[in-house]
C-alpha positions as CSV (number, residue, x, y, z in Angstrom):
1,M,0.0,0.0,0.0
2,K,1.1,3.6,-0.7
3,I,0.5,6.2,2.0
4,L,-0.1,10.0,1.7
5,R,-0.1,12.4,4.7
6,L,-1.7,15.7,4.0
7,K,-2.8,18.7,6.0
8,I,-6.6,19.0,6.1
9,N,-6.7,22.7,5.2
10,E,-4.5,22.1,2.1
11,I,-7.0,19.6,0.7
12,F,-9.8,22.2,0.8
13,E,-7.9,25.3,-0.1
14,L,-7.1,23.9,-3.6
15,N,-10.7,24.2,-4.4
16,G,-10.9,27.7,-2.9
17,E,-13.0,26.2,0.0
18,A,-12.6,27.2,3.6
19,P,-11.1,24.3,5.6
20,P,-13.5,22.7,8.2
21,S,-13.2,23.5,11.9
22,L,-11.7,20.5,13.7
23,E,-13.7,21.3,16.9
24,G,-16.6,18.9,17.2
25,I,-16.2,17.7,13.7
26,D,-18.0,14.6,12.5
27,V,-14.9,12.4,11.6
28,N,-17.0,9.9,9.6
29,A,-18.5,12.7,7.6
30,L,-15.1,14.2,7.0
31,I,-13.7,10.8,5.9
32,K,-16.5,10.5,3.3
33,I,-15.7,13.9,1.9
34,V,-12.0,13.1,1.7
35,L,-12.7,9.7,0.1
36,K,-14.7,11.5,-2.6
37,K,-11.9,14.0,-3.3
38,F,-9.4,11.1,-3.7
39,G,-11.7,8.9,-5.8
40,F,-9.2,9.2,-8.7
41,L,-6.7,6.9,-6.9
42,P,-6.6,3.1,-7.2
43,Q,-9.2,1.4,-5.1
44,P,-9.8,0.4,-2.4
45,T,-8.7,3.7,-0.8
46,I,-8.6,3.9,3.0
47,V,-8.8,7.3,4.8
48,S,-8.1,8.1,8.5
49,I,-7.8,11.3,10.5
50,E,-4.9,12.0,12.8
51,D,-5.1,15.4,14.5
52,D,-4.9,18.0,11.6
53,E,-3.8,15.5,9.0
54,V,-5.5,13.1,6.7
55,V,-3.8,9.8,6.0
56,V,-4.7,8.2,2.7
57,Q,-3.7,4.6,1.8
58,Y,-4.2,3.0,-1.6
59,P,-2.9,-0.1,-3.4
60,E,0.1,0.2,-5.8
61,E,-0.5,-0.8,-9.5
62,S,1.2,-3.8,-11.0
63,D,4.6,-3.5,-12.7
64,V,2.9,-4.4,-16.0
65,A,0.3,-1.7,-15.6
66,Q,2.9,0.9,-14.7
67,A,5.1,0.0,-17.7
68,E,2.1,0.3,-20.1
69,A,1.1,3.6,-18.5
70,E,4.6,5.0,-19.0
71,R,4.6,3.9,-22.6
72,L,1.2,5.5,-23.3
73,S,2.2,8.7,-21.4
74,A,5.3,9.1,-23.6
75,R,3.2,8.7,-26.7
76,A,0.7,11.2,-25.5
77,A,3.4,13.7,-24.7
78,K,4.7,13.4,-28.3
79,R,1.2,14.1,-29.7
80,A,0.8,17.1,-27.4
81,A,4.2,18.5,-28.5
82,Q,3.0,18.3,-32.1
83,G,-0.2,20.2,-31.2
84,D,-2.4,17.2,-31.7
85,Y,-4.3,17.7,-28.5
86,K,-7.3,15.6,-29.2
87,K,-5.3,12.4,-29.6
88,A,-3.1,13.4,-26.7
89,I,-6.1,13.6,-24.4
90,G,-7.3,10.1,-25.4
91,V,-3.9,8.5,-24.9
92,Y,-3.3,10.2,-21.5
93,K,-6.7,8.9,-20.3
94,R,-5.7,5.3,-21.3
95,A,-2.4,5.7,-19.4
96,L,-4.3,6.8,-16.3
97,E,-6.7,3.8,-16.6
98,H,-3.6,1.6,-16.2
99,Q,-2.0,3.7,-13.5
100,P,-4.3,6.2,-11.8
101,S,-1.4,7.3,-9.5
102,L,0.8,8.4,-12.4
103,H,0.6,12.0,-11.3
104,A,3.0,13.3,-14.0
105,A,0.6,12.0,-16.7
106,R,-2.4,13.6,-14.9
107,R,-0.6,16.9,-14.7
108,D,0.3,16.7,-18.4
109,L,-3.3,15.9,-19.3
110,A,-4.3,19.0,-17.3
111,M,-1.9,21.0,-19.4
112,V,-3.5,19.8,-22.6
113,Y,-6.9,20.7,-21.4
114,Y,-5.5,24.1,-20.4
115,E,-4.1,24.6,-24.0
116,I,-7.5,24.0,-25.6
117,G,-9.3,26.2,-23.1
118,D,-11.1,23.5,-21.1
119,T,-10.9,25.3,-17.8
120,E,-13.0,22.8,-15.8
121,N,-11.1,19.7,-16.7
122,A,-7.8,21.4,-16.5
123,S,-8.4,22.6,-12.9
124,N,-10.0,19.3,-11.8
125,H,-7.0,17.3,-12.9
126,L,-4.5,19.8,-11.4
127,I,-6.3,19.8,-8.1
128,E,-6.1,16.0,-8.1
129,V,-2.4,16.1,-8.7
130,L,-1.8,18.6,-5.9
131,R,-3.9,16.6,-3.4
132,A,-1.6,13.7,-4.0
133,T,1.6,15.7,-4.4
134,P,1.1,19.1,-2.7
135,D,4.8,20.0,-3.4
136,D,4.5,19.7,-7.2
137,V,5.7,23.2,-8.1
138,W,4.8,22.9,-11.8
139,S,1.2,22.0,-11.1
140,L,0.9,24.9,-8.6
141,V,2.2,27.3,-11.3
142,V,-0.2,26.0,-13.9
143,L,-3.2,26.0,-11.6
144,A,-2.3,29.5,-10.5
145,N,-2.2,30.7,-14.1
146,L,-5.5,29.0,-14.7
147,Y,-7.1,30.9,-11.8
148,I,-5.6,34.2,-12.9
149,Q,-6.1,34.0,-16.7
150,Q,-9.2,31.9,-17.1
151,I,-11.2,32.4,-13.9
152,G,-10.0,35.9,-13.0
153,N,-9.2,34.9,-9.4
154,I,-5.9,36.8,-9.1
155,E,-5.6,36.5,-5.3
156,T,-5.9,32.7,-5.2
157,G,-3.5,32.5,-8.1
158,R,-1.0,34.7,-6.3
159,K,-1.1,32.5,-3.2
160,L,-0.4,29.4,-5.2
161,L,2.5,31.1,-7.0
162,Q,4.0,32.3,-3.7
163,K,3.8,28.7,-2.4
164,A,5.5,27.5,-5.5
165,A,8.3,30.1,-5.1
166,Q,8.7,29.1,-1.5
167,L,9.1,25.4,-2.5
168,D,11.6,26.3,-5.2
169,P,12.9,29.9,-5.2
170,N,14.7,29.3,-8.5
171,D,11.7,28.0,-10.5
172,S,11.7,30.2,-13.6
173,W,8.0,29.6,-14.4
174,A,6.8,30.5,-10.9
175,L,8.9,33.7,-11.0
176,N,7.6,34.5,-14.5
177,S,4.0,34.1,-13.5
178,L,4.5,36.2,-10.4
179,A,5.9,38.9,-12.7
180,A,2.8,38.6,-14.9
181,V,0.7,39.2,-11.8
182,E,2.6,42.4,-11.0
183,M,1.9,43.5,-14.6
184,K,-1.8,42.9,-14.2
185,Q,-1.7,44.9,-10.9
186,G,-0.1,47.8,-12.7
187,S,3.5,47.5,-11.4
188,P,5.8,47.0,-14.5
189,E,8.9,47.9,-12.5
190,K,8.3,45.1,-10.0
191,A,7.4,42.8,-12.9
192,I,10.7,43.6,-14.7
193,D,12.7,42.6,-11.6
194,L,10.9,39.3,-11.3
195,F,11.3,38.7,-15.1
196,E,15.0,39.1,-14.6
197,Q,15.0,36.7,-11.8
198,S,13.1,34.2,-14.0
199,I,15.7,34.7,-16.8
200,A,18.6,34.1,-14.4
201,A,16.9,30.9,-13.2
202,N,16.5,29.6,-16.7
203,P,18.0,31.6,-19.6
204,E,16.4,29.4,-22.2
205,N,12.9,30.2,-21.0
206,A,11.5,32.5,-23.7
207,N,8.5,33.7,-21.7
208,P,10.2,36.2,-19.3
209,Y,12.0,37.9,-22.1
210,Y,8.7,38.5,-23.9
211,G,7.0,39.6,-20.7
212,E,9.9,42.0,-20.0
213,A,9.5,43.4,-23.5
214,V,5.8,44.0,-22.9
215,A,6.6,45.7,-19.6
216,F,9.0,48.0,-21.2
217,E,6.6,48.8,-24.0
218,S,3.9,49.7,-21.4
219,M,6.4,52.2,-19.9
220,G,7.1,53.7,-23.3
221,E,10.7,52.4,-23.4
222,N,10.6,50.7,-26.7
223,D,14.4,50.6,-27.1
224,K,14.6,48.5,-24.0
225,A,11.7,46.4,-25.2
226,L,13.6,45.8,-28.5
227,R,16.7,44.7,-26.5
228,A,14.6,42.3,-24.5
229,L,13.2,40.7,-27.7
230,S,16.8,40.4,-29.1
231,R,17.8,38.5,-25.9
232,L,14.7,36.3,-26.4
233,F,15.8,35.3,-30.0
234,A,19.4,34.9,-29.0
235,K,18.8,32.7,-25.9
236,G,15.2,31.6,-25.7
237,K,14.3,28.2,-27.0
238,I,11.1,26.9,-28.7
239,Q,10.1,24.0,-26.5
240,D,7.2,22.7,-28.6
241,S,4.3,23.8,-30.8
242,R,2.8,25.5,-27.7
243,S,5.6,28.1,-27.6
244,E,5.5,28.9,-31.3
245,G,2.7,31.4,-30.8
246,L,4.9,33.4,-28.4
247,F,7.8,33.5,-30.8
248,N,5.4,34.6,-33.6
249,E,4.1,37.4,-31.5
250,A,7.6,38.4,-30.4
251,R,8.6,38.6,-34.1
252,R,5.6,40.8,-34.8
253,M,6.5,43.1,-32.0
254,F,10.2,43.1,-33.0
255,K,9.2,44.1,-36.6
256,Q,7.1,46.9,-35.3
257,F,9.9,48.3,-33.2
258,Q,12.4,47.9,-36.0
259,S,10.1,49.8,-38.3
260,E,9.8,52.7,-35.8
261,Q,13.6,52.7,-35.4
262,A,14.3,52.7,-39.1
263,I,12.2,55.8,-39.5
264,R,14.1,57.5,-36.6
265,N,17.4,56.4,-38.2
266,E,16.6,57.7,-41.7
267,S,18.6,60.9,-41.5
268,D,21.7,59.3,-39.8
269,A,21.5,56.4,-42.2
270,F,21.5,58.8,-45.2
271,K,24.6,60.5,-43.8
272,C,26.3,57.1,-43.2
273,I,25.6,56.1,-46.8
274,Q,27.0,59.4,-48.2
275,R,30.2,58.8,-46.2
276,Y,30.5,55.3,-47.5
277,R,29.7,56.4,-51.0
278,T,32.5,59.0,-50.9
279,S,35.0,56.5,-49.6
280,L,34.2,54.1,-52.4
281,E,34.4,56.7,-55.1
282,S,38.0,57.3,-53.9
283,L,38.7,53.5,-53.7
284,S,37.3,52.7,-57.1
285,G,38.4,55.9,-58.9
286,Y,34.9,56.6,-60.3
287,P,32.0,58.7,-59.1
288,I,28.7,56.9,-58.1
289,R,25.2,57.8,-59.3
290,I,22.1,56.5,-57.7
291,Q,18.6,56.4,-59.3
292,E,15.3,54.6,-59.0
293,T,14.1,52.3,-61.7
294,D,11.5,49.6,-62.4
295,F,12.7,46.0,-62.2
296,S,10.8,43.1,-63.8
297,D,11.6,40.7,-61.0
298,N,12.0,40.9,-57.2
299,V,15.4,42.7,-57.3
300,G,15.9,45.3,-54.7
301,A,18.8,47.1,-56.4
302,R,21.5,46.5,-58.9
303,I,24.9,48.2,-59.5
304,E,26.4,48.7,-62.9
305,M,30.2,49.0,-62.5
306,A,31.8,51.7,-64.6
307,W,34.5,49.3,-66.0
308,R,31.9,46.8,-67.1
309,H,29.6,49.3,-68.9
310,G,32.1,51.6,-70.5
311,R,31.0,54.6,-68.4
312,E,32.7,57.3,-66.5
313,Y,30.6,56.5,-63.4
314,H,29.1,53.6,-61.5
315,L,25.3,53.5,-61.5
316,I,23.2,52.0,-58.7
317,N,19.5,51.4,-59.7
318,T,17.2,50.9,-56.7
319,R,13.6,49.6,-57.0
320,R,11.1,52.3,-57.5
321,G,8.5,52.4,-54.7
322,F,10.7,50.6,-52.2
323,P,10.1,52.1,-48.7
324,K,12.2,55.3,-48.4
325,D,13.5,54.5,-44.9
326,L,14.9,51.1,-46.2
327,L,16.7,52.5,-49.3
328,S,19.8,53.0,-47.2
329,H,20.2,49.3,-46.9
330,L,19.8,48.7,-50.7
331,E,22.4,51.3,-51.4
332,A,24.8,50.0,-48.8
333,H,24.4,46.5,-50.3
334,E,25.3,47.7,-53.8
335,L,28.1,49.9,-52.5
336,T,29.6,46.9,-50.8
337,H,29.5,45.0,-54.1
338,L,31.6,47.8,-55.4
339,K,34.0,47.7,-52.4
340,F,34.6,43.9,-52.8
341,E,35.2,44.3,-56.6
342,S,37.4,47.3,-56.2
343,E,39.6,45.6,-53.6
344,A,39.9,42.6,-55.8
345,R,40.8,44.8,-58.8
346,S,43.5,46.6,-56.8
347,I,45.5,43.3,-56.4
348,G,44.7,41.9,-59.8
349,K,42.2,39.2,-58.6
350,N,38.9,40.5,-59.9
351,L,37.0,38.2,-62.2
352,S,34.1,38.6,-64.5
353,F,31.3,36.0,-64.3
354,V,30.3,35.3,-67.9
355,T,27.7,33.0,-69.6
356,S,28.4,32.3,-73.3
357,Q,26.9,30.3,-76.1
358,N,29.0,27.3,-75.1
359,T,28.0,27.4,-71.4
360,R,24.4,27.8,-72.3
361,G,24.7,24.8,-74.5
362,V,26.0,22.8,-71.6
363,A,23.1,24.0,-69.4
364,I,20.5,23.3,-72.0
365,N,21.8,19.8,-72.6
366,S,21.6,19.0,-68.9
367,I,17.9,19.8,-68.9
368,S,17.0,18.8,-72.4
369,N,14.7,16.0,-71.2
370,E,12.5,18.4,-69.3
371,M,12.5,20.8,-72.3
372,S,10.9,18.1,-74.4
373,K,8.2,17.7,-71.7
374,L,7.3,21.4,-72.2
375,A,7.1,20.8,-75.9
376,K,4.6,18.0,-75.3
377,K,2.5,20.3,-73.2
378,G,2.0,22.5,-76.3
379,Y,4.6,25.3,-75.7
380,S,6.2,26.6,-78.9
381,E,9.9,26.0,-79.5
382,Q,10.5,29.7,-79.5
383,S,8.7,30.3,-76.1
384,I,10.5,27.3,-74.6
385,S,13.9,28.6,-75.8
386,Q,13.2,32.1,-74.5
387,A,11.9,30.8,-71.2
388,V,14.7,28.3,-70.6
389,R,17.4,30.8,-71.5
390,G,15.9,33.2,-69.0
391,M,15.8,30.5,-66.4
392,I,19.5,29.6,-67.0
393,D,20.7,33.1,-67.0
394,G,18.6,33.8,-63.9
395,L,20.0,30.8,-62.0
396,C,23.6,31.6,-63.0
397,G,23.1,35.2,-61.9
398,F,21.8,33.9,-58.5
399,L,24.7,31.5,-58.2
400,Y,27.1,34.3,-58.7
401,N,25.3,36.7,-56.3
402,C,24.0,34.5,-53.5
403,P,27.2,33.5,-51.6
404,V,28.6,37.0,-52.2
405,D,25.4,38.7,-51.0
406,M,25.8,36.7,-47.7
407,L,29.3,38.2,-47.3
408,I,27.9,41.6,-48.1
409,E,25.0,41.4,-45.5
410,R,27.4,40.2,-42.9
411,H,29.7,43.1,-43.6
412,I,26.9,45.6,-43.4
413,H,25.7,44.1,-40.1
414,K,29.1,44.2,-38.6
415,E,30.2,47.7,-39.8
416,F,27.0,49.8,-39.8
417,N,24.9,49.6,-36.6
418,I,22.7,52.5,-37.7
419,L,21.5,50.4,-40.7
420,H,20.4,47.3,-38.6
421,P,16.7,48.1,-38.6
422,A,16.6,48.9,-42.3
423,Q,18.7,45.8,-43.1
424,Y,16.3,43.6,-41.1
425,L,13.2,45.0,-42.8
426,S,14.7,45.2,-46.3
427,T,16.0,41.6,-46.3
428,S,12.7,40.5,-44.8
429,V,10.8,42.0,-47.7
430,L,13.1,40.4,-50.3
431,A,13.2,37.0,-48.5
432,A,9.4,36.9,-48.4
433,E,9.2,37.7,-52.1
434,A,11.7,35.0,-52.9
435,W,9.6,32.3,-51.1
436,I,6.4,33.4,-52.9
437,S,8.3,33.0,-56.2
438,C,9.8,29.6,-55.2
439,S,6.5,28.2,-53.9
440,D,4.4,29.3,-56.9
441,P,2.9,26.1,-58.3
442,K,3.0,27.5,-61.9
443,I,6.7,28.3,-61.6
444,Q,7.4,24.9,-60.0
445,I,5.6,23.0,-62.9
446,L,7.3,25.0,-65.7
447,T,10.8,25.1,-64.2
448,P,13.2,22.2,-65.0
449,R,13.8,20.2,-61.8
450,K,17.5,20.8,-61.8
451,I,17.0,24.6,-61.9
452,M,14.2,24.5,-59.3
453,R,16.2,22.4,-56.8
454,A,19.3,24.6,-57.2
455,S,17.2,27.7,-56.7
456,L,15.5,26.3,-53.6
457,A,18.8,25.2,-52.2
458,M,20.4,28.6,-52.6
459,N,17.4,30.4,-51.3
460,G,17.3,28.0,-48.4
461,A,20.9,28.6,-47.6
462,Y,20.4,32.4,-47.7
463,S,17.4,32.0,-45.4
464,I,19.4,30.0,-42.9
465,F,22.0,32.8,-43.1
466,L,19.5,35.5,-42.4
467,D,18.0,33.6,-39.4
468,D,21.5,33.3,-38.0
469,L,22.4,36.9,-38.8
470,F,19.4,38.2,-36.9
471,Q,19.8,35.6,-34.2
472,G,16.3,34.0,-34.6
473,A,14.3,37.2,-35.1
474,T,13.4,35.8,-38.5
475,A,12.4,32.2,-39.3
476,F,12.7,32.2,-43.1
477,S,14.3,28.8,-43.3
478,E,11.2,27.2,-41.9
479,N,9.6,27.4,-45.3
480,Y,12.5,25.7,-47.0
481,K,12.6,22.8,-44.4
482,K,9.5,21.5,-46.2
483,T,11.3,21.1,-49.5
484,D,13.6,18.2,-50.6
485,A,16.3,20.8,-51.3
486,F,16.8,21.7,-47.7
487,E,19.5,19.2,-47.0
488,M,21.6,20.8,-49.8
489,A,20.7,24.2,-48.5
490,Q,22.3,23.3,-45.1
491,K,25.4,21.9,-46.9
492,L,25.8,25.1,-48.9
493,Y,25.5,27.3,-45.8
494,N,27.8,25.1,-43.7
495,H,30.4,25.3,-46.4
496,W,30.0,29.0,-46.6
497,Q,30.4,29.3,-42.9
498,S,33.6,27.2,-42.9
499,R,35.3,29.4,-45.5
500,S,33.8,32.9,-45.1
501,D,36.0,34.0,-42.2
502,S,39.3,33.4,-44.0
503,L,38.6,35.0,-47.3
504,T,40.8,37.7,-48.8
505,P,39.7,40.1,-51.7
506,G,38.9,38.0,-54.7
507,D,38.5,34.8,-52.8
508,E,34.7,35.2,-52.8
509,Y,34.8,33.9,-56.4
510,E,36.1,30.6,-55.0
511,L,32.9,30.3,-52.9
512,V,30.9,30.6,-56.1
513,D,32.9,27.7,-57.7
514,D,32.5,25.6,-54.5
515,W,28.7,26.1,-54.6
516,A,28.6,25.3,-58.3
517,D,30.5,22.1,-57.7
518,M,28.0,21.1,-55.0
519,L,25.0,22.0,-57.2
520,K,26.6,20.4,-60.4
521,L,26.5,23.8,-62.2
522,K,30.3,24.2,-62.7
523,D,30.1,24.2,-66.6
524,W,27.2,26.7,-66.7
525,Y,29.5,29.8,-66.6
526,E,33.1,31.0,-67.2
527,W,35.4,33.3,-65.4
528,H,37.3,36.1,-67.4
529,L,40.2,37.8,-65.7
530,D,39.6,41.5,-65.3
531,S,42.2,43.7,-66.8
532,E,44.1,46.2,-64.6
533,E,42.9,49.0,-66.7
534,H,39.3,50.1,-66.5
535,D,38.3,48.2,-69.6
536,I,34.8,46.7,-70.1
537,T,34.8,43.0,-69.0
538,A,31.2,42.3,-69.5
539,K,29.5,39.7,-71.8
540,P,30.7,39.4,-75.4
541,V,28.8,41.5,-77.8
542,L,25.8,39.9,-79.5
543,E,26.2,38.6,-83.0
544,G,25.4,41.3,-85.5
545,T,27.1,44.1,-83.5
546,T,30.3,43.8,-85.4
547,N,31.2,47.4,-85.9
548,P,31.0,49.4,-82.7
549,E,32.5,52.5,-84.3
550,L,29.7,52.5,-86.9
551,L,27.1,52.0,-84.2
552,K,28.5,55.0,-82.3
553,E,28.0,57.1,-85.4
554,K,24.4,55.9,-85.5
555,N,23.6,57.3,-82.1
556,P,21.8,60.4,-83.3
557,A,19.4,58.3,-85.3
558,A,19.1,55.8,-82.4
559,V,17.9,58.7,-80.1
560,F,14.8,59.2,-82.4
561,Y,14.2,55.4,-82.6
562,F,14.4,55.2,-78.9
563,M,11.8,58.0,-78.6
564,D,9.5,56.0,-80.8
565,V,10.1,52.8,-78.7
566,L,9.5,54.5,-75.4
567,R,6.2,55.9,-76.6
568,R,5.2,52.4,-77.7
569,F,6.3,50.8,-74.4
570,D,4.1,53.2,-72.4
571,M,1.1,51.4,-73.9
572,L,2.4,47.9,-73.4
573,T,2.6,45.5,-70.5
574,N,6.0,44.3,-69.2
575,D,5.1,40.8,-70.5
576,K,4.6,42.1,-74.0
577,I,7.8,44.1,-73.8
578,R,9.6,41.0,-72.7
579,D,8.3,39.0,-75.6
580,I,9.4,41.7,-78.1
581,A,12.9,42.0,-76.5
582,F,13.5,38.2,-76.5
583,E,12.2,37.8,-80.1
584,V,14.6,40.5,-81.3
585,G,17.4,38.7,-79.5
586,V,16.5,35.5,-81.4
587,V,16.5,37.4,-84.7
588,G,19.7,39.1,-83.8
589,M,21.5,35.7,-83.4
590,N,21.5,35.6,-87.2
591,G,22.9,39.1,-87.5
592,L,21.3,42.5,-87.8
593,D,22.4,44.9,-90.5
594,Y,22.2,48.3,-88.7
595,S,24.1,50.1,-91.4
596,D,21.2,49.9,-93.8
597,P,18.1,52.0,-93.0
598,E,15.8,49.7,-95.1
599,K,12.9,48.2,-93.1
600,K,13.4,44.5,-93.9
601,Y,12.9,42.7,-90.5
602,K,9.6,41.4,-89.2
603,L,8.5,40.3,-85.7
604,K,5.7,37.9,-84.7
605,A,5.1,40.1,-81.6
606,L,4.4,43.1,-83.9
607,P,3.1,41.5,-87.1
608,D,1.8,44.5,-88.9
609,E,5.1,46.3,-89.3
610,T,8.6,46.0,-90.7
611,F,11.7,47.4,-89.1
612,S,15.3,48.4,-89.8
613,G,18.1,46.7,-88.1
614,L,18.9,49.7,-85.9
615,F,15.3,50.1,-84.9
616,L,15.3,46.4,-83.8
617,M,18.4,47.0,-81.7
618,C,16.8,49.9,-80.0
619,L,13.7,47.8,-79.3
620,M,15.8,45.1,-77.7
621,Y,18.0,47.5,-75.8
622,A,15.1,49.5,-74.4
623,G,13.2,46.3,-73.7
624,F,15.9,44.9,-71.5
625,Q,16.3,48.2,-69.7
626,R,12.6,48.0,-68.8
627,I,12.4,44.3,-67.9
628,A,16.0,43.7,-66.7
629,P,17.7,47.0,-65.9
630,G,21.5,46.6,-65.9
631,E,21.4,43.7,-68.4
632,D,24.4,44.1,-70.8
633,C,23.1,43.7,-74.3
634,G,26.5,44.1,-75.8
635,M,25.5,47.3,-77.7
636,D,26.9,50.7,-77.1
637,L,23.6,52.5,-77.2
638,H,23.5,53.7,-73.6
639,D,24.1,57.4,-74.2
640,A,21.5,57.5,-76.9
641,Y,19.0,55.7,-74.7
642,L,19.6,58.1,-71.8
643,T,19.2,61.1,-74.0
644,A,15.9,59.7,-75.4
645,L,14.7,58.7,-71.9
646,Q,15.4,62.2,-70.5
647,M,13.5,63.8,-73.5
648,H,10.7,61.3,-73.1
649,Q,10.3,62.0,-69.4
650,H,10.1,65.7,-70.1
651,G,7.5,65.3,-72.8
652,E,9.7,66.4,-75.6
């Protein structure tokens, strides 16, 4: 037999009842009441009264019954951790049928009822646990919170919490709950002190960090609230599905505070960028211009290096309409691209990442089977060729940028504290857009599997990086964990981590090669050594552009052609412009005679007209400027295009 010795008053106080007076008490009546309260124990239960104590005796369950109860209890706990509360309740009940005295299972069952809002069952089971084990601190804390939050009986809840704290002064949950009581009573300063005690008792408990953030916010001290949330993400742990809601709310609050901070930092961030810009103009030897533009994809910004585009200045294009207070981050990112490339050039290690007809041929051959599948679905050969070329070029561009972008973001985070809020918000926007694109069913169906997996893996690696950079304030990698490319994403990121701290200028290109090897994309691009002079090192010129001097002479005529093109584009969608530009590119592969003004070329996209070779070149150049700003078309028409664009914008 097992024996319990309990104070009479404790048995009744758990229900909020006044304990009976022991003077002239009817012992038999009291025993009947106690027997009823302990009816959950194995039977037969024997109760006796000794002074102010109740002695309860009950038989111990068999070893077989206890083993089965333990097995079922573990199974129920797993269900509860997954958020499957309905099944967890059923399994816990079966465990208690085998061993009614398994108080840990009864307590956990009460917790599940608590999670689903079943106050009555939760409190009943907790009271039963505490009758049998009155020193169970965890049950005292949970019952106290139930009284406070669900029933509204703050005073009874406080007493239970104080008892729990007396039993274990270092119980983090008891201290956290006492702090929450102080918050309800309008004493945030006292609450903060208790939250700190709770954190000291268990630094991995996320709740007191969040409570402290709420307390600071209530006092109007949002900077301190933000620091509390940062500590939460850095040290707090997600225990199971029940704590995910707290982390989601903490991230919402963190984003709100970062937004407020980014607006406050806007002026200082602007000054920071101007200083950075000046230093890089000196380092690179060229002035820097910044302008807004429209991108056809989810690009935030893009830099065109002077030495790659034959200009006397670098040009940074930022996305039109991007939040003004976040532009500082986009500009810092592109300026750091310039920093890395300038440093590599200064020691003769800068390389140009190039795709050619040969590399595209290798890429196309590796996905030829899936291209035939698209043909069977009814897509035309031309549309397939255009789409696949765009996918190949897009993936290659991402391969070149992704590991380098991670180096850039780490540099910004380390060197520019004033940009932290803008960096967090800006990368959050772009990461969310990337996932929308990656998870689009239409894109997944049409994209060759090799390209899709590589894209998911690199996006996944970048998301893991961001989650680490912001120490858990983001959870972008959670989306990619659902994909079959996540294992590769982890490998890419782990390799990046292993090498990123020891890189010298120009070594970042080795990271690109390493990732390409892992993704089996090594033959999809080439490296060209950058010359020490500031020569253009961009893609080879397109076929048909064989006389750059003659093309330069044609610039005055090109200005008027561009004016016509820009007027046309104002009435067309980006999709239509894309079709036109790609079709001209296909026609241009066979050569374009731009020396002859005769209109001898036709386009399926514009079937009712004929065009001269120079007009087609203007169509393609302007088209790519609209749908893919910064794309090097291999034609020296930039000055004519800018002149026409300025005239067009001024209505001339």
